[in-house]
MARTI-149976 format. One record per residue: residue number from 1; residue in three letters; chain; x, y, z of N, C-alpha, C in turn. Coordinates in steps of 0.02 Angstrom, whole numbers, plus 50000, padded with zeros to 5 digits. Example, Ala and Ser with C-alpha at 12.3 -4.5 7.8 and 13.67 -1.06 7.14 Angstrom:
! residues 2
NODE   num   residuo   cadena    n_px    n_py    n_pz   ca_px   ca_py   ca_pz    c_px    c_py    c_pz
NODE     1       ALA        A   50660   49716   50390   50615   49775   50390   50660   49835   50390
NODE     2       SER        A   50642   49888   50354   50684   49947   50357   50645   50002   50394
***
This chain:
! residues 204
NODE   num   residuo   cadena    n_px    n_py    n_pz   ca_px   ca_py   ca_pz    c_px    c_py    c_pz
NODE     1       MET        A   50043   49940   50000   50000   50000   50000   50044   50062   50000
NODE     2       LYS        A   50034   50106   49951   50074   50167   49946   50041   50222   49986
NODE     3       THR        A   50081   50260   50023   50055   50317   50062   50100   50377   50050
NODE     4       LYS        A   50071   50435   50063   50109   50498   50059   50094   50538   50122
NODE     5       LEU        A   50146   50555   50159   50138   50594   50219   50137   50669   50202
NODE     6       ASN        A   50083   50703   50218   50076   50775   50206   50084   50813   50271
NODE     7       LEU        A   50134   50856   50275   50144   50897   50334   50105   50962   50324
NODE     8       LEU        A   50052   50971   50364   50006   51025   50350   50027   51093   50377
NODE     9       PHE        A   50045   51097   50440   50058   51162   50471   50121   51159   50514
NODE    10       SER        A   50153   51216   50522   50215   51217   50561   50223   51284   50594
NODE    11       THR        A   50258   51285   50652   50276   51347   50686   50350   51359   50674
NODE    12       PRO        A   50368   51412   50639   50439   51424   50625   50476   51454   50685
NODE    13       VAL        A   50528   51420   50707   50573   51446   50758   50642   51443   50728
NODE    14       VAL        A   50674   51500   50719   50738   51504   50685   50794   51511   50736
NODE    15       SER        A   50843   51468   50732   50904   51474   50772   50956   51513   50732
NODE    16       ILE        A   50978   51568   50758   51029   51609   50725   51097   51587   50751
NODE    17       THR        A   51136   51558   50708   51201   51531   50728   51259   51575   50705
NODE    18       GLU        A   51243   51635   50680   51294   51685   50667   51303   51724   50732
NODE    19       PRO        A   51354   51709   50771   51359   51740   50838   51374   51814   50834
NODE    20       TYR        A   51352   51849   50886   51370   51919   50894   51411   51924   50958
NODE    21       ASP        A   51475   51942   50952   51518   51948   51010   51511   52018   51039
NODE    22       LEU        A   51477   52022   51095   51465   52087   51127   51531   52119   51147
NODE    23       SER        A   51537   52184   51135   51595   52221   51159   51590   52227   51235
NODE    24       ASP        A   51645   52246   51267   51644   52255   51339   51592   52307   51360
NODE    25       GLU        A   51587   52361   51322   51539   52414   51339   51468   52388   51332
NODE    26       GLU        A   51453   52352   51278   51386   52325   51267   51367   52276   51323
NODE    27       LYS        A   51413   52229   51336   51398   52177   51385   51392   52205   51456
NODE    28       ASN        A   51436   52251   51474   51434   52280   51541   51368   52316   51553
NODE    29       TYR        A   51343   52351   51502   51280   52386   51511   51222   52337   51520
NODE    30       LEU        A   51222   52283   51481   51167   52235   51484   51168   52193   51547
NODE    31       THR        A   51226   52179   51573   51231   52133   51629   51233   52168   51697
NODE    32       SER        A   51230   52234   51698   51236   52271   51761   51173   52310   51780
NODE    33       GLN        A   51116   52292   51751   51054   52326   51768   51036   52311   51841
NODE    34       GLU        A   51018   52362   51879   51002   52353   51950   50929   52368   51966
NODE    35       ASP        A   50895   52405   51923   50825   52421   51934   50783   52367   51901
NODE    36       LEU        A   50757   52320   51942   50730   52257   51915   50660   52242   51941
NODE    37       TYR        A   50623   52204   51900   50561   52172   51921   50577   52098   51934
NODE    38       GLN        A   50530   52063   51969   50537   51991   51979   50472   51957   51959
NODE    39       THR        A   50479   51898   51927   50421   51860   51905   50416   51795   51945
NODE    40       THR        A   50359   51761   51938   50352   51694   51965   50407   51649   51936
NODE    41       GLY        A   50438   51610   51978   50493   51568   51956   50560   51598   51974
NODE    42       GLY        A   50560   51662   51992   50622   51693   52016   50660   51734   51965
NODE    43       THR        A   50637   51736   51903   50671   51776   51852   50668   51850   51871
NODE    44       LEU        A   50725   51883   51867   50729   51955   51873   50737   51985   51804
NODE    45       TYR        A   50704   52041   51790   50713   52072   51724   50713   52147   51731
NODE    46       SER        A   50747   52180   51685   50758   52252   51689   50693   52291   51683
NODE    47       LYS        A   50686   52342   51724   50629   52387   51718   50634   52429   51655
NODE    48       ASP        A   50695   52435   51630   50705   52469   51565   50683   52420   51510
NODE    49       CYS        A   50625   52433   51482   50598   52389   51430   50615   52413   51360
NODE    50       TYR        A   50663   52459   51355   50687   52484   51291   50763   52485   51292
NODE    51       ILE        A   50792   52433   51319   50863   52434   51335   50907   52439   51274
NODE    52       LEU        A   50883   52414   51217   50924   52417   51156   50921   52485   51122
NODE    53       ASP        A   50882   52531   51150   50882   52599   51124   50939   52640   51153
NODE    54       HIS        A   50975   52613   51202   51033   52647   51230   51088   52652   51177
NODE    55       LYS        A   51123   52708   51177   51172   52721   51124   51226   52667   51121
NODE    56       SER        A   51241   52634   51177   51293   52583   51177   51272   52520   51139
NODE    57       GLN        A   51206   52513   51125   51180   52452   51095   51164   52459   51021
NODE    58       TYR        A   51187   52513   50990   51169   52527   50921   51186   52469   50874
NODE    59       TYR        A   51247   52445   50876   51268   52393   50829   51237   52325   50846
NODE    60       PHE        A   51227   52313   50910   51195   52251   50932   51123   52249   50907
NODE    61       LYS        A   51087   52304   50915   51018   52307   50891   51015   52300   50815
NODE    62       LYS        A   51063   52329   50781   51066   52323   50708   51074   52250   50687
NODE    63       TYR        A   51117   52213   50722   51127   52142   50708   51061   52103   50718
NODE    64       ILE        A   51026   52117   50773   50962   52083   50787   50911   52098   50732
NODE    65       MET        A   50904   52161   50714   50853   52180   50665   50868   52151   50596
NODE    66       LYS        A   50930   52143   50579   50948   52111   50515   50918   52041   50512
NODE    67       HIS        A   50924   52003   50566   50898   51935   50567   50823   51933   50575
NODE    68       VAL        A   50795   51981   50611   50722   51984   50617   50690   51998   50549
NODE    69       ARG        A   50719   52044   50512   50691   52060   50445   50697   52000   50398
NODE    70       ASP        A   50751   51963   50403   50759   51904   50363   50704   51853   50380
NODE    71       PHE        A   50691   51844   50445   50638   51799   50468   50570   51822   50443
NODE    72       ALA        A   50557   51887   50449   50491   51915   50430   50479   51911   50355
NODE    73       TYR        A   50529   51933   50317   50519   51939   50244   50533   51876   50204
NODE    74       HIS        A   50579   51834   50229   50600   51776   50189   50575   51709   50216
NODE    75       VAL        A   50558   51707   50281   50529   51646   50309   50453   51652   50312
NODE    76       LEU        A   50430   51704   50346   50357   51715   50351   50327   51745   50287
NODE    77       LYS        A   50370   51774   50245   50349   51803   50181   50302   51863   50190
NODE    78       ILE        A   50313   51902   50242   50277   51965   50250   50297   52012   50194
NODE    79       ASN        A   50248   52048   50167   50262   52095   50112   50312   52147   50135
NODE    80       GLN        A   50363   52160   50094   50416   52205   50115   50396   52278   50115
NODE    81       SER        A   50336   52293   50093   50311   52362   50100   50290   52376   50172
NODE    82       ILE        A   50285   52324   50213   50268   52331   50284   50332   52337   50324
NODE    83       GLU        A   50337   52390   50363   50398   52402   50401   50399   52361   50465
NODE    84       ILE        A   50456   52332   50479   50467   52292   50540   50508   52334   50588
NODE    85       TYR        A   50486   52341   50650   50526   52379   50698   50520   52350   50768
NODE    86       MET        A   50570   52365   50809   50572   52339   50878   50533   52384   50924
NODE    87       THR        A   50492   52353   50967   50456   52391   51017   50492   52387   51084
NODE    88       ASN        A   50491   52328   51115   50520   52320   51181   50583   52276   51179
NODE    89       SER        A   50627   52289   51227   50687   52246   51236   50708   52251   51309
NODE    90       TRP        A   50725   52195   51338   50742   52194   51409   50789   52136   51424
NODE    91       VAL        A   50822   52138   51482   50870   52087   51502   50841   52045   51557
NODE    92       ASN        A   50852   51979   51553   50828   51931   51603   50888   51903   51641
NODE    93       TYR        A   50878   51895   51707   50930   51867   51750   50901   51808   51789
NODE    94       ASN        A   50933   51751   51784   50913   51692   51823   50970   51670   51868
NODE    95       ASP        A   50962   51681   51933   51009   51654   51982   51001   51578   51986
NODE    96       GLN        A   51046   51546   52021   51042   51473   52029   50975   51453   52060
NODE    97       TYR        A   50947   51400   52033   50884   51369   52056   50822   51411   52039
NODE    98       THR        A   50829   51460   51997   50770   51496   51973   50755   51475   51902
NODE    99       THR        A   50694   51487   51879   50674   51466   51812   50632   51520   51778
NODE   100       HIS        A   50635   51519   51712   50595   51565   51672   50532   51527   51651
NODE   101       ILE        A   50476   51541   51685   50416   51500   51677   50385   51507   51608
NODE   102       ARG        A   50342   51459   51592   50307   51457   51528   50268   51521   51517
NODE   103       HIS        A   50275   51551   51457   50242   51614   51441   50245   51625   51366
NODE   104       ASN        A   50206   51674   51343   50216   51700   51275   50219   51776   51280
NODE   105       HIS        A   50225   51811   51223   50234   51883   51223   50173   51917   51193
NODE   106       SER        A   50137   51954   51234   50077   51988   51209   50096   52055   51176
NODE   107       ASN        A   50049   52082   51137   50059   52147   51103   50121   52146   51058
NODE   108       SER        A   50133   52090   51025   50192   52082   50983   50178   52029   50929
NODE   109       LEU        A   50212   52035   50873   50205   51986   50819   50263   51936   50817
NODE   110       ILE        A   50323   51962   50824   50384   51921   50822   50424   51936   50885
NODE   111       SER        A   50454   51885   50914   50496   51894   50973   50561   51855   50965
NODE   112       GLY        A   50608   51868   51010   50671   51832   51006   50707   51833   51073
NODE   113       ILE        A   50756   51789   51079   50797   51783   51139   50870   51779   51116
NODE   114       PHE        A   50912   51821   51145   50984   51818   51134   51016   51795   51199
NODE   115       TYR        A   51061   51747   51195   51091   51715   51254   51158   51748   51269
NODE   116       ILE        A   51161   51783   51326   51219   51825   51342   51272   51789   51382
NODE   117       ASP        A   51252   51758   51438   51302   51730   51483   51271   51680   51532
NODE   118       GLY        A   51314   51642   51565   51292   51597   51618   51294   51524   51599
NODE   119       ALA        A   51307   51508   51536   51311   51438   51514   51343   51436   51445
NODE   120       ASP        A   51368   51377   51426   51393   51368   51358   51335   51349   51311
NODE   121       THR        A   51286   51313   51340   51227   51292   51301   51164   51314   51338
NODE   122       PHE        A   51118   51344   51301   51055   51368   51328   50998   51329   51297
NODE   123       LYS        A   50948   51312   51337   50891   51274   51312   50827   51316   51320
NODE   124       THR        A   50788   51318   51267   50722   51348   51269   50672   51296   51244
NODE   125       THR        A   50620   51284   51284   50570   51234   51266   50508   51270   51240
NODE   126       PHE        A   50484   51249   51181   50424   51277   51150   50367   51226   51156
NODE   127       PHE        A   50306   51251   51162   50249   51208   51175   50197   51214   51119
NODE   128       ARG        A   50168   51157   51102   50110   51156   51056   50050   51183   51094
NODE   129       GLN        A   50008   51221   51060   49948   51247   51092   49892   51195   51087
NODE   130       GLY        A   49896   51147   51134   49848   51092   51134   49879   51029   51104
NODE   131       ASN        A   49868   50972   51136   49894   50909   51110   49857   50889   51047
NODE   132       LEU        A   49894   50866   50997   49864   50851   50932   49808   50799   50938
NODE   133       LEU        A   49818   50747   50976   49769   50693   50982   49728   50696   51046
NODE   134       GLU        A   49750   50738   51094   49714   50749   51158   49711   50687   51202
NODE   135       TRP        A   49753   50637   51188   49756   50577   51229   49828   50557   51240
NODE   136       ASP        A   49842   50524   51297   49907   50494   51309   49902   50422   51286
NODE   137       LEU        A   49931   50407   51228   49921   50343   51195   49982   50297   51201
NODE   138       ASN        A   50022   50307   51254   50079   50264   51266   50124   50257   51204
NODE   139       TYR        A   50143   50314   51178   50182   50316   51116   50247   50277   51124
NODE   140       THR        A   50268   50241   51073   50330   50202   51076   50391   50247   51070
NODE   141       GLU        A   50382   50306   51042   50435   50355   51038   50404   50424   51028
NODE   142       SER        A   50441   50476   51046   50417   50544   51038   50440   50572   50970
NODE   143       ASN        A   50394   50603   50935   50413   50635   50872   50373   50700   50864
NODE   144       ILE        A   50382   50735   50808   50351   50801   50799   50274   50797   50794
NODE   145       PHE        A   50247   50737   50785   50175   50730   50778   50140   50718   50845
NODE   146       ASN        A   50172   50683   50891   50138   50665   50953   50161   50704   51014
NODE   147       THR        A   50216   50742   51009   50240   50779   51067   50206   50847   51073
NODE   148       ASP        A   50202   50872   51134   50173   50939   51143   50227   50989   51164
NODE   149       GLN        A   50291   50968   51162   50345   51015   51177   50409   50993   51143
NODE   150       ILE        A   50446   51043   51119   50510   51031   51086   50560   51080   51113
NODE   151       SER        A   50619   51055   51133   50672   51098   51160   50723   51113   51106
NODE   152       ILE        A   50745   51175   51105   50796   51198   51058   50856   51222   51097
NODE   153       GLU        A   50915   51198   51079   50976   51218   51113   51013   51270   51071
NODE   154       SER        A   51041   51319   51105   51079   51372   51072   51143   51384   51111
NODE   155       GLU        A   51193   51408   51077   51255   51425   51110   51256   51498   51132
NODE   156       LYS        A   51300   51514   51176   51310   51583   51198   51324   51628   51138
NODE   157       ASN        A   51297   51688   51140   51304   51739   51087   51264   51723   51024
NODE   158       ASN        A   51218   51673   51029   51172   51658   50975   51101   51676   50998
NODE   159       MET        A   51052   51668   50953   50984   51685   50973   50933   51642   50935
NODE   160       VAL        A   50871   51644   50958   50815   51614   50924   50763   51668   50911
NODE   161       ILE        A   50726   51661   50855   50673   51707   50836   50611   51665   50822
NODE   162       PHE        A   50552   51690   50843   50492   51648   50839   50429   51693   50841
NODE   163       PRO        A   50371   51666   50821   50309   51704   50828   50295   51718   50902
NODE   164       SER        A   50274   51778   50918   50265   51798   50988   50212   51757   51024
NODE   165       SER        A   50165   51728   50987   50112   51689   51017   50135   51621   51042
NODE   166       SER        A   50196   51601   51025   50221   51535   51043   50240   51534   51118
NODE   167       TYR        A   50210   51485   51154   50227   51477   51224   50295   51443   51231
NODE   168       HIS        A   50335   51468   51279   50402   51442   51287   50425   51452   51360
NODE   169       GLU        A   50477   51417   51379   50505   51423   51446   50579   51404   51444
NODE   170       ALA        A   50615   51423   51497   50684   51401   51507   50687   51358   51569
NODE   171       PRO        A   50732   51309   51571   50734   51264   51629   50764   51298   51690
NODE   172       ILE        A   50761   51264   51746   50793   51288   51807   50868   51295   51795
NODE   173       ASN        A   50894   51351   51817   50966   51362   51812   51002   51324   51867
NODE   174       MET        A   51036   51271   51849   51071   51229   51898   51143   51252   51908
NODE   175       ASN        A   51166   51301   51870   51234   51325   51877   51239   51378   51933
NODE   176       GLU        A   51297   51384   51962   51307   51436   52011   51309   51505   51978
NODE   177       GLU        A   51330   51506   51916   51335   51569   51879   51266   51594   51858
NODE   178       LYS        A   51255   51658   51862   51192   51689   51842   51182   51681   51767
NODE   179       ARG        A   51122   51657   51747   51106   51651   51676   51075   51717   51652
NODE   180       ILE        A   51101   51744   51597   51079   51809   51573   51059   51804   51500
NODE   181       SER        A   51001   51830   51484   50978   51832   51414   50944   51898   51400
NODE   182       LEU        A   50936   51913   51337   50900   51972   51315   50839   51951   51275
NODE   183       SER        A   50782   51981   51289   50721   51968   51250   50699   52031   51214
NODE   184       PHE        A   50663   52021   51158   50639   52079   51121   50574   52063   51085
NODE   185       ASN        A   50536   52115   51070   50473   52109   51034   50474   52153   50972
NODE   186       ILE        A   50435   52132   50922   50434   52165   50857   50362   52180   50837
NODE   187       TRP        A   50352   52238   50806   50287   52258   50780   50295   52285   50709
NODE   188       ILE        A   50241   52309   50679   50243   52330   50609   50211   52398   50599
NODE   189       ARG        A   50231   52431   50545   50199   52493   50520   50182   52483   50447
NODE   190       GLY        A   50128   52516   50425   50110   52513   50355   50038   52491   50345
NODE   191       GLU        A   50020   52479   50282   49952   52457   50265   49949   52382   50260
NODE   192       ILE        A   49901   52353   50295   49890   52281   50292   49817   52268   50272
NODE   193       GLY        A   49803   52207   50250   49735   52190   50229   49719   52218   50161
NODE   194       SER        A   49655   52218   50143   49634   52241   50077   49563   52269   50080
NODE   195       ASN        A   49550   52315   50035   49481   52341   50029   49434   52287   50004
NODE   196       ARG        A   49459   52243   49961   49417   52190   49933   49386   52147   49987
NODE   197       MET        A   49424   52134   50041   49400   52093   50096   49376   52135   50156
NODE   198       CYS        A   49375   52201   50146   49355   52247   50201   49399   52237   50263
NODE   199       THR        A   49463   52226   50252   49510   52216   50307   49567   52266   50307
NODE   200       LYS        A   49564   52316   50264   49620   52363   50258   49629   52402   50323
NODE   201       LEU        A   49693   52407   50343   49709   52441   50406   49776   52475   50398
NODE   202       LYS        A   49780   52538   50421   49842   52575   50421   49871   52575   50492
NODE   203       LEU        A   49930   52548   50498   49964   52547   50562   50021   52597   50561
NODE   204       LYS        A   50025   52640   50610   50075   52693   50612   50123   52682   50669
***
């Protein structure tokens, strides 16, 4: 019996393996924030939610936006007449035995995480929004069809980019060294939709 497997839908998560080596000035600014919030799980994050707008982060932000635009225009195939820009950016700190709990990013279309310090390998786990079959069927092995979570590993000075609606988390930091990452959100400007479908909208 001949069969053909059709893969219908997918969530794109891009691992950027072109590292960005932070300068001393860039890294010192990002890793020395003292005015912080705290979340459930123990994550501390900067109250400055526009941290990449600081003059010391100009080239770092430029590197991030280059890869975000590539993701938006060449992976998601967003029309290039629509402008992509960064809204929020902040630094996360995880001391030993704290964790970055499961969450997604509201008021955003595209998000990303850059891994600054605290480990050689960083893991981010992404979750399916609902189990495909809704039953625990004693699977003989885990694969992309039956699992509801997939972990992606990245090295220091690399990042991942993903749709903001995707739920994700980081594991408990078991190292004595503080784990530090940067997160960011992306929005758009321009005309979207169409008059034909009565969906035209101007975003400024």
